[in-house]
C-alpha positions in Angstrom: 44.9 -21.5 7.6 46.6 -18.8 5.2 47.5 -15.6 6.8 47.7 -12.6 4.5 51.3 -10.6 3.6 49.9 -7.5 3.4 47.8 -5.2 5.8 44.7 -3.3 3.9 43.9 -0.3 5.3 40.1 1.0 5.6 38.6 4.1 7.0 35.8 2.2 9.1 35.5 -1.1 9.7 31.7 -2.0 10.6 32.1 -5.7 12.2 28.2 -6.9 11.8 25.7 -6.8 9.6 22.3 -6.5 11.9 20.2 -3.1 11.8 22.8 -1.4 13.5 26.3 -2.3 11.6 24.7 -2.0 7.7 22.9 1.5 9.4 26.4 3.0 10.2 28.3 1.1 7.5 25.9 3.2 5.0 25.7 6.3 6.6 30.1 6.5 7.0 30.0 5.5 2.8 27.0 8.6 2.1 29.8 10.9 4.4 32.5 10.0 2.0 34.4 7.6 4.2 36.1 3.9 2.8 34.1 1.3 4.8 34.4 -2.5 5.0 32.0 -4.4 6.6 32.5 -7.6 8.5 29.4 -10.3 8.8 29.7 -13.7 9.7 26.6 -15.0 8.5 23.8 -12.7 6.8 23.4 -9.3 6.2 20.6 -7.5 8.0 21.6 -9.9 11.4 18.9 -12.0 13.2 16.4 -9.1 12.9 16.2 -9.4 9.0 16.9 -13.0 9.0 15.1 -15.0 11.6 13.7 -12.4 14.2 11.8 -8.7 13.6 10.8 -9.5 10.4 9.7 -13.5 11.0 7.7 -12.4 13.7 6.0 -9.2 12.2 5.0 -11.4 9.7 3.2 -14.1 11.5 1.8 -11.0 13.0 0.2 -9.7 10.1 -1.0 -12.9 8.7 -2.6 -13.7 12.2 -4.6 -10.2 12.4 -5.8 -10.8 8.8 -7.0 -14.4 9.6 -8.9 -13.2 12.6 -10.5 -10.0 10.0 -11.6 -12.8 7.6 -14.4 -13.4 9.8 -15.9 -10.2 9.9 -16.1 -10.1 6.4 -19.3 -10.8 5.6 -20.4 -7.7 7.5 -18.6 -5.6 5.0 -20.5 -7.5 2.0 -18.1 -9.8 0.9 -18.8 -13.6 1.1 -16.2 -16.2 1.1 -17.7 -19.5 0.0 -16.3 -22.6 1.6 -14.1 -22.5 4.8 -11.7 -20.5 5.4 -8.3 -22.1 6.9 -4.7 -21.6 7.9 -2.0 -23.2 5.9 1.2 -23.0 8.0 3.6 -24.1 4.9 2.4 -21.1 2.8 3.3 -18.7 5.6 6.6 -20.4 5.5 7.9 -20.4 2.0 6.2 -16.3 2.3 8.7 -15.8 4.8 11.8 -17.2 2.8 10.7 -15.4 0.1 10.1 -11.8 2.2 13.5 -12.4 3.9 15.5 -13.4 0.8 13.9 -10.3 -1.1 14.8 -7.5 2.2 18.5 -9.3 2.6 19.2 -8.8 -1.1 17.7 -5.3 -0.6 20.1 -4.5 1.7 23.3 -6.6 0.1 22.1 -4.0 -3.1 22.5 -0.9 -0.7 25.7 -1.9 0.5 26.9 -2.0 -2.8 25.4 0.8 -4.5 27.1 3.4 -1.7 30.2 1.0 -2.2 30.7 -0.8 1.0 33.4 -3.7 0.7 31.6 -6.7 2.3 33.7 -9.8 3.3 31.9 -12.9 4.9 33.9 -14.1 7.9 34.5 -13.9 11.6 36.5 -10.6 13.1 38.6 -10.3 15.7 41.3 -7.6 17.3 44.9 -7.8 16.9 45.1 -5.0 18.4 43.4 -1.5 19.1 44.5 -0.3 15.4 44.3 -3.5 13.8 41.4 -6.5 12.9 42.1 -9.7 11.6 39.2 -11.4 9.8 39.3 -15.2 8.9 37.5 -16.2 6.2 37.8 -20.1 6.2 41.3 -21.1 5.7 42.4 -17.2 5.2 43.3 -14.6 7.3 43.3 -11.0 6.6 44.4 -8.1 8.6 43.3 -4.5 8.1 44.1 -1.5 9.9 41.3 1.0 10.4 41.2 4.9 11.6 37.6 3.2 12.9 35.8 0.7 14.2 32.7 0.2 15.1 31.1 -3.5 17.2 28.0 -4.3 16.1 27.8 -8.0 16.6 24.6 -8.5 18.1 23.6 -10.8 21.3 22.8 -14.4 21.1 20.3 -15.2 24.5 20.9 -16.9 27.7 18.3 -19.4 29.1 17.6 -20.5 32.8 19.2 -24.4 33.1 16.1 -26.3 33.2 14.5 -24.6 29.6 17.5 -24.7 27.2 16.2 -25.2 23.7 16.1 -27.5 21.5 14.5 -26.1 18.9 12.3 -28.7 18.4 9.9 -28.6 21.6 11.8 -26.3 23.3 11.9 -23.0 21.1 13.3 -19.5 21.2 12.1 -16.2 19.8 13.8 -17.6 16.4 13.0 -21.2 16.4 9.2 -20.6 17.5 8.8 -19.0 13.4 10.4 -21.7 11.9 7.9 -24.1 13.2 6.7 -26.6 9.9 4.1 -27.8 12.3 1.5 -26.0 14.4 1.6 -26.4 18.0 -1.5 -28.4 19.8 -0.3 -26.3 22.5 1.9 -24.1 23.3 3.1 -22.8 26.5 5.2 -19.6 26.9 7.6 -18.9 29.4 7.5 -15.1 29.4 5.9 -11.3 29.7 8.0 -9.5 27.2 7.0 -8.2 23.6 8.2 -11.1 21.9 5.9 -13.3 24.1 3.1 -11.7 24.2 3.2 -11.4 19.6 4.2 -15.2 19.8 0.9 -15.8 21.6 -1.5 -14.0 19.3 -0.1 -15.6 16.7 -0.5 -18.9 17.5 -3.9 -18.4 19.0 -5.1 -16.9 15.9 -3.7 -20.0 13.9 -5.2 -22.5 16.4 -2.8 -23.4 18.8 -4.3 -23.5 22.5 -1.7 -20.8 24.3 -0.7 -20.5 27.5 1.6 -17.6 29.3 3.4 -18.3 32.0 5.0 -15.0 33.8 7.7 -15.2 36.3 7.4 -15.4 39.8 8.1 -11.3 40.2 5.3 -10.5 37.8 1.8 -10.1 37.9 2.0 -7.6 35.0 2.8 -6.6 31.8 5.5 -3.3 32.0 3.3 -1.1 30.9 0.9 1.7 31.4 -1.5 0.6 33.9 -4.2 0.5 31.1 -2.6 -1.0 28.8 -2.1 -4.2 31.4 -5.8 -4.0 32.0 -6.4 -4.0 27.9 -3.6 -6.4 27.4 -5.5 -8.8 29.7 -9.0 -8.6 28.9 -7.4 -9.0 25.2 -6.1 -12.1 26.6 -9.0 -13.6 28.2 -11.6 -12.7 24.8 -8.8 -15.1 23.0 -9.1 -17.8 25.2 -5.5 -17.7 25.8 -4.7 -18.7 29.7 -2.2 -16.7 31.8 -0.4 -17.9 35.1 1.1 -15.5 36.9 4.0 -15.3 39.7 5.3 -19.0 38.8 8.6 -20.1 39.4 9.6 -23.3 37.6 10.9 -26.4 38.9 11.5 -28.0 36.2 11.1 -29.1 32.6 10.9 -32.2 30.8 10.9 -32.6 26.4 10.0 -35.3 24.0 8.0 -35.9 21.3 4.8 -36.7 23.4 4.4 -33.6 25.6 6.4 -30.5 27.3 5.7 -30.6 31.0 6.5 -27.3 33.1 6.6 -28.4 37.2 6.1 -25.3 38.6 5.3 -23.0 42.3 2.6 -20.6 41.5 1.6 -18.7 45.4 3.5 -21.7 47.4 1.1 -24.2 45.1 2.8 -26.9 43.5 1.7 -28.0 40.2 2.2 -29.2 36.6 1.2 -27.7 32.8 1.7 -29.7 29.8 1.5 -29.0 26.5 3.1 -30.0 22.8 5.8 -27.4 22.7 7.5 -24.6 25.1 8.7 -20.9 23.7 11.1 -19.9 26.1 11.4 -15.7 26.4 15.2 -14.8 27.3 17.5 -11.9 28.1 20.0 -11.1 25.5 23.2 -11.9 26.3 26.4 -9.9 23.4 28.2 -12.2 21.2 31.8 -10.4 22.2 33.5 -13.6 22.5 35.1 -13.8 19.6 36.3 -10.5 19.2 39.5 -10.5 21.6 38.0 -6.8 23.0 40.9 -7.3 25.7 43.8 -7.1 23.0 42.3 -3.9 22.2 42.3 -2.8 25.4 37.7 -2.4 25.5 36.5 -1.5 28.4 33.4 -4.3 29.2 30.5 -3.8 32.3 30.1 -6.8 34.8 26.8 -8.5 32.2 29.9 -8.3 29.4 28.6 -5.9 27.5 30.3 -2.9 26.3 31.0 0.8 27.8 30.1 3.1 25.2 29.1 6.7 25.9 26.6 9.0 24.0 28.7 9.2 21.3 28.6 5.7 20.4 32.9 5.9 22.0 34.3 3.2 23.5 36.9 3.4 25.8 39.4 3.3 23.2 39.4 6.5 20.9 38.0 5.8 17.5 36.3 2.4 18.4 32.5 2.5 18.6 29.7 0.2 19.6 26.2 -0.3 18.8 23.2 -2.5 19.2 22.6 -5.6 21.5 26.5 -4.9 22.3 26.2 -1.7 24.4 23.9 -1.0 27.8 21.2 0.9 25.9 18.0 -1.2 25.3 17.5 -3.8 23.2 15.9 -2.7 20.0 16.6 -2.6 16.4 15.0 1.0 16.5 17.6 1.7 18.9 20.2 0.1 16.9 19.7 1.7 13.6 20.0 5.2 15.4 23.1 4.2 17.1 24.9 3.2 14.0 24.1 6.5 12.5 26.0 8.1 15.5 28.7 6.4 15.3 29.2 6.3 11.5 28.8 10.3 12.0 31.1 10.3 14.4 33.8 8.5 12.6 33.1 11.5 9.9 34.4 14.0 12.5 30.4 15.3 13.0 29.6 15.4 16.7 26.4 13.7 17.1 25.2 12.1 20.4 22.0 9.6 21.2 19.1 11.1 22.6 17.2 7.8 24.0 14.8 9.7 26.0 11.9 8.6 23.5 11.7 5.7 22.0 8.7 4.2 20.8 7.4 0.5 21.9 5.2 -1.6 20.1 3.5 -4.6 20.3 1.9 -6.7 17.4 -0.6 -7.9 19.2 -4.3 -9.3 19.3 -4.9 -5.7 19.1 -1.8 -3.4 18.0 -0.1 -2.1 21.1 2.5 1.2 20.9 3.3 3.5 23.6 6.0 6.4 23.7 7.2 8.8 27.0 6.4 8.3 30.1 3.3 6.1 31.6 0.7 7.6 34.1 2.9 5.5 36.9 6.3 6.5 36.0 5.3 10.3 36.0 3.8 10.5 39.4 6.8 8.6 40.6 9.1 11.4 38.9 7.2 13.7 40.9 5.2 15.2 38.4 1.7 16.4 38.5 -0.3 15.2 36.0 -3.1 15.2 34.1 -4.2 12.2 31.9 -7.2 12.0 28.6 -8.8 8.6 27.5 -10.5 8.2 24.6 -12.3 4.9 23.4 -12.0 4.1 20.0 -15.5 2.9 19.5 -16.4 6.7 19.6 -14.0 7.2 16.6 -16.5 6.9 13.1 -14.1 6.0 11.5 -13.0 2.6 13.9 -16.7 1.7 13.4 -16.5 2.2 9.6 -13.3 -0.2 9.8 -15.2 -1.8 12.4 -11.9 -2.0 14.5 -14.0 -0.2 17.5 -11.6 -2.1 20.3 -8.4 0.5 22.0 -8.1 3.6 23.4 -5.8 6.4 23.1 -4.3 8.0 26.6 -2.4 11.1 26.7 -0.4 11.9 30.0 0.7 15.7 30.4 2.4 17.8 33.1 -0.8 19.8 34.7 0.6 23.4 35.1 3.0 23.8 31.3 0.4 21.5 29.9 3.4 19.5 28.2 2.7 16.0 26.4 4.7 13.6 28.8 3.4 10.2 27.4 1.1 9.1 24.6 -0.1 5.2 24.6 -2.2 3.9 22.0 -4.2 0.6 21.7 -6.5 -1.0 18.6 -6.1 -0.5 15.1 -3.3 1.6 13.6 -1.6 2.2 17.2 1.5 1.5 15.0 1.1 4.6 12.9 0.0 6.5 15.2 3.0 6.4 18.0 4.7 8.2 15.1 2.6 11.6 16.0 3.0 10.6 19.5 6.9 10.6 18.9 6.9 13.8 17.5 4.7 15.5 19.8 7.2 14.4 22.5 10.2 15.3 20.7 8.9 18.6 19.6 8.1 19.4 23.6 4.0 19.8 22.2 1.7 21.1 25.0 -1.8 20.0 25.1 -2.9 23.8 23.1 -0.7 22.4 20.3 -2.3 19.2 19.8 -5.9 20.2 20.5 -6.0 23.2 17.9 -4.6 21.5 15.0 -6.3 19.6 12.1 -6.6 16.0 11.6 -8.0 14.3 8.9 -11.4 13.6 9.1 -12.8 10.7 9.2 -9.4 9.2 10.8 -8.2 7.0 13.5 -6.3 10.5 14.4 -9.3 12.1 15.2 -8.8 10.2 18.9 -5.4 12.1 19.3 -7.5 15.2 19.7 -10.8 13.7 21.5 -7.6 12.5 24.2 -6.4 15.6 24.7 -9.4 17.1 25.2 -10.2 15.0 27.6 -8.1 16.0 29.8 -10.3 18.5 30.7 -13.5 16.9 30.0 -13.9 18.4 26.9 -14.0 15.2 24.9 -17.4 15.1 22.1 -17.4 11.6 21.2 -16.9 10.1 24.7 -19.8 9.0 26.3 
């Protein structure tokens, strides 16, 4: 290894080029700082290259494939059988990832961010070493932003081989469709995988952890999720304790215990949902004196600053929720503080979405959590079958649900299932952030005809005044 003789100074060094990292780098550059971004693999991180983008492309393909059967009702005739070709979808995935990756690289270049491919580690709190093959370069900086993301940790008996036992990355790299996909997990990633592969013709069985009897959402959404699973013939095994897993080219067999009864489930493949584990081992955090929590995560305050002044951490390496949307905001907050601004992270209203059989979106408090926190509440519920535009689209499944405080009328939570739920959630987030009240939301004009009218109807339903609710 050749060690550089000189130390290069940068105002900001960003370690890791995922969503949090590249947003931080570009924002810092926009604010006039000289920025170096160190990424050991590909800019865009796991989210762009292996996670968010591939999974959402599969989800979009699945929804379009499902819709093909209803085209005849719109006067569209399709002659011959409609088939699914996994190879073509994988080809499309490669094109999408390449274009988006090139787009991020172009944005970094446009803003003058220097990108170095290599492995970074702390030499001290002021110095970073970057290993580039046989070369080793030294940098000094005024600020460092750590955004190295996470990997997954799995139960000992379910270590992925990425051939028959798959994880959140390798499941979207399969070259042949599983005949029977077993899914261990109950998070949104598990539900999205179940939804997509079921649409493509794979038999799917979801195995929920022993403590799980429902998904982590408002009870109304949970009921709808289970209804959709049943309608799609996706089996769901609740409260299962896995004892052993064996995998071969013939089958994957899971030995488990369900409410005291031992049984075995067989499939062709197993997808394992796992907890994220921070990628910090290579960084030598102790050399810089950076405090870590017991689980290895980096302690960071609302300004995203660590225990060492001038060193920030964003994304999955922190104790905040492991979501790309969180990492993006964290990256901007950290960069703005590097530039001398006073910026803080507010995670009160984070939208959560599932690209499911019918899309799901939620923000703010669920009905159950609002009660648990001591609120006296009102709820409104409007089924999409009562919405005229949903009838036009032939997308009558789902609903809009709103939760508000009884006395003040202040909106506390917004939940939607159905066509364009992920678009509807934007209005929910804005209303929650603006501390909107029932009268604010009921008195504005909604485009007609549109799915957004379900918003007004759910608000009016709090007082049993919804016009189109039967």
